N, C-alpha and C positions, 0 to 999 in steps of 0.2 A: 507543488500543483497537480493539481486532480483530472484525470482523463476527461476527454474531450472528445464528443459521439456525434459524429457527423452525419445528420439526421438522411440527408439526404441520400447518404450510402446507406445506413444501417435496414436490415430484413428485419431484425431481432429475432436472431438464430439463439441468440442466449447465451452463445459459446460462454462467451466473454463472461457474462452472469455466473458462468456453472463453474468457470477456471479461477476467478477472481483469488489469491491466497487470501488477501485482506480483504475481503468480502464487499467492497465499496459499492458495486450496482446492488441494483434494485429493481423491483419492477413497478411499474402505478399502475393505476386504475383499468386502463386497457392492455393492460399486459406487457404495454413498450417498455424496455429497458434507457434506466434511467441511473446516472451516477450520483445515491442514494446519500455515501460517504466517502465526501469526497479528501479529509483529510486519514483516510487510513490507508491513502495509496501506498504502496510501498516503492514503487516508480520502477516493479518489476519486468514491465512491457508485455508479459503472459498475454494482456486481452489482445495489448497489437499486435502483434505477432501472428497471434493464432483468426486474429476477425479476418475471413472469408472474404469480406470486400472491402478490407482497409479503412473501415469507417469511424477507427481509433486511432487519436491521437496523443500517445502521451508528452507532457513539455517538460523537461528535467530541468530543476534549479537550475539557475544560472551558474552555480561556482560544480556544477556535476558538465556542461555543456561545454565550459573550459578549456581542462584538463584531463581527462577521467579518472588523471593518479593523483588530480587535488585530493587537498589534508580537508578533510569535511569540517564544519561547523563545528565548534565544542557543543557536546549533547548528542550528536549521531553516529552511526556505528557503519563498517562497513557490512553490506550486506551478505547474506546466505539465501543462500536457491538457487534460483532459477537464472540470475544473473548478479555478477559484484557491483552493481551499484550500492551507492546507501541508503537506507533507511532512517527514519526515525525510531530510537527505540523506545519499547513500549513501558509503561506503566508501573514498574514493578515494589512489588511491599516492601517497606521496611526491613532488616532480617532482624528476625526476634532471637531472645536470648533469654535461655531459662531463668526459671527466678531463682535465687538464695534463697537455701532453707530459712525460714528465721530463727531466731536461738527459742530455745526452750526456759523458760520460767521463771 
């Protein structure tokens, strides 16, 4: 679930914009903060914690909100960073193998 910005409380101080490790936030034409990349949210909570007006809420995925020690769904990894919450894995390139030399002759 992406972060939710409560517009009535947000002062557009841009702390969340500068702080987000997933680079989820963007600025619109009026220089107001909005959630630009909702699927990039790591659910680390940095924006929610640092917001001086408590204008950001991060709804956690259902399995995390039930039990913080829950086993994540297949394909998720345990977070490393500001908090120990689950994060979706980044897509990695497949491993490369060196080419074997071609026989000469």
